[in-house]
N, C-alpha and C positions, 0 to 999 in steps of 0.2 A: 256350616256357616253361610249366612245369606249375604252374598257380595257379588261383584261382577264376575269373578271366576266361577262361582257356583251357577250363575245365570248362563254363562257360556257352556258349561257342562250340560245344563238342562236343555239348551238349544241343540247341542251336538247330539245328545242322546234321544231327541225327539219328544222330550217331555213337554216342550212348548215350541210352537212354530214361530218363524220370524214375523208372520202376519199377526199372530196373537200377541207377541211382545210389543210390536208397534201399536196395536190397538190399546193394549194396557198402558203403555207410556203416554199416549195421547189422551186417554181417558183420565189418567192421573193428573196430567198437566191441566186439564179443564177442571177437574174436581177440586184441585188445590191452587186455583188461580189466586186465592188470597195470600199465598206465600210470595207472590211476585217474583218467582224465580226465573221465569222464561220470558224473553222479549221476542223471540221468533221461532217458528217451527217450519220445517220443510212441508210441502204438500204431502199428505199421508202416502200417496202412491209412490212418491220419490223416496220417502223414508223407508217404505217396505223394500224397494229395490236396494237402497243403501244397506239395510240390515241383512238382506240376502247375500249381497256381495261380501259383507263382513263374515257371515256364517260360512262362506265358501273358502275363506283363507286358511282355516285350520289353526289360526293363531290362538294365544291364551285367552283372548276375549272375543272369539269368533261369534259375530252376530249381536254383540252387546251394544245397545244404543247409548250414546253419550251426548252431552251438551258441550259445545265449544263456548268459550268465553267471548263476550262482545268486545274483545280487546286482546291483542296478541296474535297468535298464529291464525291464519285465515282459512276458511273452509268454502268450497265450491257451493254456489247457489245460496249463500247466507251472507247478506251484506251487513258488515260491521258498522257500528256508529260510535263506539267508545262511549256509550251512554249518552250520546248527543244526537238529536234528530238533525241538527244543522250539518254534522259531519256525515250522518247516514245518507243524506240527500246528495252529498258531494263526492264521497269516496267511491272509487270504482268498484263494481261488483266483480268478485274473483271468478275464475273458472277453474276446472280441474288442473289445467296445465300450470297455473300460477299458484297453486296451493304450496304452502311452505313445507319444508322437510319434516317438521314436527307432525303436521297433520298427515302426511304420507306415512310416517312411522306408526302413527296410531292406527291408520287404516290397514297397514301391513299386519298388525297384531289382531285384526278383526273388529276393532272398534268402529262404530258407525255414527258419525256426527249427524244428529237430526235436528238440532236447533242451537240457539244462542242463549246464554244465561245473562242475567241482569248485572250491570256494573254501575257504579256511580259515575257522574259526568266526568269524562276523561280519566277515570280510575283514581280520582283525587279525593278519596275519603276512605275511612275504615268502616263505613256502612255502604249500602248499595241502594241509593235512592235518587235515581236520575230525575232531573227537574220535570220531565213529562211522564214519569213513571215507567214501569211499575215499581212500587216500593217492595224491596225484598224483605221478608220477615223470617224470624227464627222459628223453625217448626216446633221447638220445645217451649216457646213462649212468643206468640205472634205480636206481642207488644214490643219486643226486643229486636234488634238487628241481628242478622246472621253474620255480620262483619263485612269487610270489603278489602280490596275491591272485588275479590271473587265470591261475594256474598250470594249472588244468585246461584252459582255452582254449588255452594255449600247447602243452601236451602233446598235445592233440587235433590241432592244426594241424601241429606238427612230426612227430607220429606218423601223419599221413595219414588220420585218421578223418574230418576235414572239411578243407576247403581255406581256410576263413576262420571266425573266431569273434569274438563280441562280447566286449569287455573294458572294464574301468573303471580309473580311475587317480586315487586320492586322495593317495597318497604314493609314487608309483612303481609302482603295482600293474599297470600295462600295460607300462611300459618295462622293469621288472625281468624278467618272464617273456620278453619279446622278446629281451633280451640273453642270457638263459640258454638259449634254444632256437633261436637263429639266425633270428629273425623280424623283420619290420617292424611298427612300430606308431606311431601319432600320438596323443599327448595333446593335444587341441585347446585353443585359447585359451578362457579363461572366457567364456561367453556366445556362443561361435561355432556351437554346434550346437543342433538342436532338442532339447527336453527337456520333462518334465512329461507330463501334468498332475499326476502324483504326483511330489513333490520329496523323497522320503525319503532319497535319496542325495546331496542338494545339499551338505550338510556345510559350511555357511558359504561355499560357492563354491569349495572346494578340489578337488572331484571333477569329473572329465570322463569321457565315455564314447567308445568307438571300436571298433576292430577290431584283431586280430592276423592277419597274413597272411604268405605266403611271398614276396610281391613288393611293391615300392613302387607299382606300378600298381593293384594291388588296394586298398591303403590309400588312395591318392589318389581312386580311384573311389568308395569308401565314404564318404570325407569329403565329396565332392560331393553324395552322397545326403542326408547329414545336415546339411549346412552351412545355418546359419540367417542369419547376418549377411552384409550386403553390404559392410561395412566391410573393407578390405584394406590391410595394411601392406606395402609393397613393399621389396625389398632392392635395393641397387645391382647392376649387372651384375658388378662386381668387388668383392664385399663384404669387409669386414675381419672375420675370424673370430678370436675370442679363444679360445685353447687353454688349458684349466685342468684339471690332473690332481691330484685330492686326494692327500694324502700317504699315505693308507691303501691306495692302489691298488697291486696287484701288477703285475709286468711284463707279463703277458698283456693285461690291460685297458688299461694305459698304452700298450702297443705298438699295440693296436687303434685307440685314439684318434689316435695319431701316424700310423698308416697312412691313416686318413680325412683327417687334416689334409694329408697329402701329396697325396692324390687331389684335395682341394679346391684346393690350391695349383696343381696341374697344370691344373685347370679355370678358373684365373684369379683365384682368391681370394687375398687377402693374409692371411697367418697371423701373429698376434701372440700372445705369451704374456701371460696375465693371472693375477693372484692368485686362487687358489681360496678362496672365502669359507667356509672350514670352520667357523669359530666362528659365523658367521651361519647356516650350514646346520644346526648343532646347535640353535640357538635356534629355527629354523623347525620342526625335527623335534619339539622339545618342545611347541611350540604346537599342532602338528597332533595330537600325542598327546592333548592336553587336549580338542581339538575332538572327537576320536573317542570319548573317554570320555563326554562329554556326550551325544553322539549315540546311543551304545549304551544309556545309561540311559533316554533318551527312548523308544527302540524297545521295550526290554524291559518298561518300566513300562506302556507303552501297551496291552500284551496280557497283562500279569500273568504273566510268566514268573518262576518262583521260582529262586533261586540254585542250588538242588539239581539243576536240569536243565540247567545250563550248566557249563563248565569252571571250575576254581578261578581261572585267569588272568582269564577273562571276568568272574567275580564280583568280583574285585579291581578290575578296570577300571570296572565299574559303580558300585562303592562310591566310587571316586574321582570319577566324574561326579556322583554323587548329592549330595555335599557341597558342590559348587560353587554359590554363590549366583547370583542373577540379576545382581547387580552385577559379580561376577567374570566371568560369561559376556559381559556387555556390554563389559567391559574387554578381553576377548579379541579383540573385533571392532576395537578401536583398535590393539591389538598387531599384528593381521593387516595393517592398513593401513600401519603404520610398517615392518614387516618386508618387506612387498611393495615399498615404495619403496626400501628398502635393497637388496633383491635386484636391482631394475632398475639401480641405480647400480653394484652390484658386478659384474654380468654384462655390462651393455650400455652403460655410460658411454663406453667406449673403442672399442667395436666394434659391428658390425651384428648379430652372432649369436655365440653361445658354443658351443664344442664340448667335451664332457666324456665320460669313461667313464660307464657306468650302474652297474656293479658294481665292487667292490674286488678281486674275485678270482673263481675259478670258483664256480658255485652250490654251496652246502654240501650235505652229506649229508642225507638225509631224517631227521627227528627233531631237527634243529638247533633248530626253534621248537616246543618242547613247550608244552602248555597245562595240564599237571597240576600246576602250581605257582602261587604267588601273588607271584612276584618280577617285578612289572610293570616296574620300572626296568631289570632285566637284559634282558627281552624287547625293550624299546624300544631299548636300547643295541645289541643284536645287529642290529636292523633298520638302524639308522644306520651301523653298521660295514660291513654287507653292501653298502649302497647309499648312500654318503656324498653328501650335498648333493642327492640326487635329488628331495627334497620342495620344493626352492626354486621350481621351475616351477609346482607346485600352488598354493602360497601366493600367488605373484604373478600367477597366471592366465596364465602364458606358454605358448605352444605348444612342444612338445618332441617331436622325431622320433627314435625309436629305429632304429638302422641296424645290420644284421648285417655286421660289419666284417672278421672274420677267423676262422680255425679254429686252435686251439692245443691240443695234447695231446688231441685228439679231441673237443674241446668248442668250441662257438661262442663268440666274444667280440664284444661290441657296444659301440657309442658312441651318443651322443645330440647333436643340435644343438638349441639353445634359441634362440628368436628373440623379437622384441618382440610385444606383443599383436596378434593378428589377422594375423600374418605366416604363417599356416598354409600357404596356397597357395604363398607364396614359398619356404618351407622345403622343401616337396615338389618344387617346380621346381629348387631348388638341388641337392637330393639326386639328381634324375634326371640331372644332369650327370656324376655319378661312378658311377652304376650299372654301366656297362660295365667299370669298373676294379675293382669289388668281386669277391671270390671267390664262386663258386657253393657254396652250403651243401650238403653231402652228407647230405640228410635220410635217416634210416634206413628210411623207408617211403614208398612212392608214395601220392599222393592217391587215396582210395577213389573208384571210379567213373570215373577218368580213363582214356580209351582209350589203349592202348599205341601 
């Protein structure tokens, strides 16, 4: 299997050197610039040193290059901008001492961050097309988006530039790109992973961080590196899986979820149909939109970014957040608790885990999520239509595992399994039972540095 684990084995065995891996990674990034996956790379000499340090750890990914996301956990010598040059110019550059615990956990496992992946402006889209570029494109069809906001990460992994990449998920931002690009990805339970000491991406607890990879074993190994909690929720050996397919979903996505349900049934699960909480999903999506508006206002005001240096859409979203009173923001925390409880009841009252599509159809064409307008409601509606009910797991703090389920019309199709809080390991173990039955995704490029 060609994945990050296999690349680490090749490096450890001497089949490929750290220098050769870096050379291949940088050559691939240059050759596939049209994918728009990468916004920054370390100087090559620094990258070689970073990869050699990773190779010396003996961890499961010893010496494997990765991309950090241009949003979320910070990395030394790589200045984040959250998809905005206005912020990149103002946010302080980190050093090794100020790196977050997540990055330290990645490094302890041998991963070597060598660059930053593309995100939409302030992470606020399900595509990854920041106003000043680059435009991230789907390696399976470069006219389409790889998703967002971790779209650059997904494009880089599916495009073979790196074998694994950091991703975040506040409203589907990890699972949407996974489904669009045929990748695995786990949105962990709230509080399950190491985080801080900077909590700028906490977002009232809706955001989680993880990785995108070509294999389940890579995602599981990365989760073990970053896992904080010892609390574990187990699933029965023969769990009841509730199948929910939103009405907006097309046949390709519905069929992908049905295929996974069939594999789970063959693995001993009981499959039952449950109602899709679409009205609840829209309520959750609206609340998360309000949380993101308040967060954006706080970030931009903290470093005095003028509206003239951001897109009209971002300026409108900032204005929305700025007029919210402290009382309104406090009321949002109560709504979050109530909607979280409703989500638990809707998805897990009759079953041990829920199975749903991630997307409603194939990833849209690039340009679908423009930012040169002030129609905030239209933008939010388009995100909810593209990935209906995907934000439920974020608001309720539930783990959700994206599964590459099928290929249709030349594009990957994905599904997700959502479990109770802290059932992350149990979901990974459950998915491992169906891996042999899943199709091999025909990635258009091999992984850079992987020996033939």
